[in-house]
C-alpha positions as CSV (number, residue, x, y, z in Angstrom):
1,M,-8.2,-7.5,-5.4
2,E,-8.0,-6.4,-1.7
3,I,-5.5,-3.9,-0.4
4,K,-5.1,-3.2,3.3
5,L,-4.0,0.3,4.1
6,Y,-2.0,1.0,7.3
7,K,-0.3,3.8,9.2
8,N,3.3,2.5,9.9
9,L,4.3,3.6,13.4
10,S,7.8,2.2,13.2
11,E,11.0,3.1,11.5
12,N,11.3,1.9,7.9
13,N,14.3,-0.4,8.7
14,V,12.5,-2.4,11.4
15,I,11.3,-6.0,11.1
16,G,8.0,-6.6,12.8
17,K,6.6,-3.1,12.2
18,S,3.9,-1.6,14.5
19,L,0.9,-1.1,12.1
20,A,-2.5,0.6,12.7
21,Q,-5.0,-0.6,10.0
22,I,-6.8,2.3,8.5
23,K,-9.0,0.7,5.8
24,S,-9.3,-2.3,3.5
25,V,-10.2,-1.4,-0.1
26,E,-10.9,-3.2,-3.4
27,C,-8.8,-2.5,-6.5
28,N,-8.9,-3.9,-10.0
29,L,-5.6,-4.5,-11.8
30,K,-5.3,-3.5,-15.4
31,N,-2.6,-4.9,-17.7
32,D,0.9,-5.1,-16.3
33,V,1.4,-4.1,-12.7
34,S,4.8,-4.2,-11.1
35,V,5.1,-6.4,-8.0
36,I,8.1,-4.4,-6.8
37,N,6.7,-0.8,-7.4
38,P,3.0,-1.0,-8.1
39,K,0.9,2.0,-9.0
40,L,-2.7,1.5,-7.9
41,I,-5.7,3.5,-8.8
42,L,-8.1,3.7,-5.8
43,Y,-11.2,5.6,-5.0
44,Y,-10.3,8.6,-3.0
45,T,-11.3,8.9,0.6
46,A,-9.8,11.1,3.4
47,N,-8.6,7.9,5.1
48,I,-6.2,7.2,2.2
49,L,-4.3,10.3,2.9
50,N,-3.5,9.1,6.4
51,S,-1.9,5.8,5.1
52,N,1.8,5.4,4.5
53,Y,1.9,1.6,4.2
54,C,-0.1,-1.2,2.7
55,F,-0.3,-5.0,2.3
56,I,-1.5,-6.7,-0.9
57,P,-2.5,-10.3,-0.1
58,K,-2.5,-11.3,-3.8
59,F,1.2,-10.5,-4.0
60,N,1.9,-11.5,-0.3
61,R,4.0,-8.4,0.1
62,Y,4.1,-5.2,2.2
63,Y,4.7,-1.8,0.6
64,F,5.7,1.7,1.6
65,I,3.3,4.3,0.1
66,D,5.6,6.9,-1.4
67,E,3.1,9.2,-3.0
68,I,-0.7,9.7,-3.3
69,I,-1.7,11.7,-6.4
70,P,-5.3,12.8,-6.9
71,I,-6.4,12.3,-10.6
72,T,-10.1,13.1,-10.4
73,A,-12.5,14.2,-7.7
74,D,-13.0,10.6,-6.6
75,R,-9.9,8.7,-7.6
76,C,-6.2,8.8,-6.9
77,I,-2.9,7.0,-7.9
78,V,-1.1,5.4,-5.0
79,K,2.6,4.8,-5.7
80,C,4.2,2.0,-3.7
81,R,7.5,0.3,-3.2
82,V,8.0,-3.1,-1.7
83,D,9.2,-3.4,1.9
84,V,11.6,-6.4,1.5
85,L,12.3,-6.7,5.3
86,E,8.7,-7.1,6.3
87,S,7.6,-9.0,3.3
88,F,10.2,-11.7,3.7
89,K,10.8,-11.7,7.5
90,E,9.8,-15.4,7.8
91,D,12.4,-16.5,5.2
């Protein structure tokens, strides 16, 4: 599954955020993953630390990245929460 990582340059309560794409990464989902507050395990790169926002096309939602936790030398947990304003701005 693809995950697009961004740097959000806008305030959190803005619709139509100004985003700078940092990287697109692949991720495998295991078992149950929350669509509202997903926790993703990604391969660690320095670029991930610069991200504070992401888009998951499979869920068709934008997310704030609340925390990035290293778990091994090459992997980290990325804790996200849905950005309802941006995700459903067309509705």
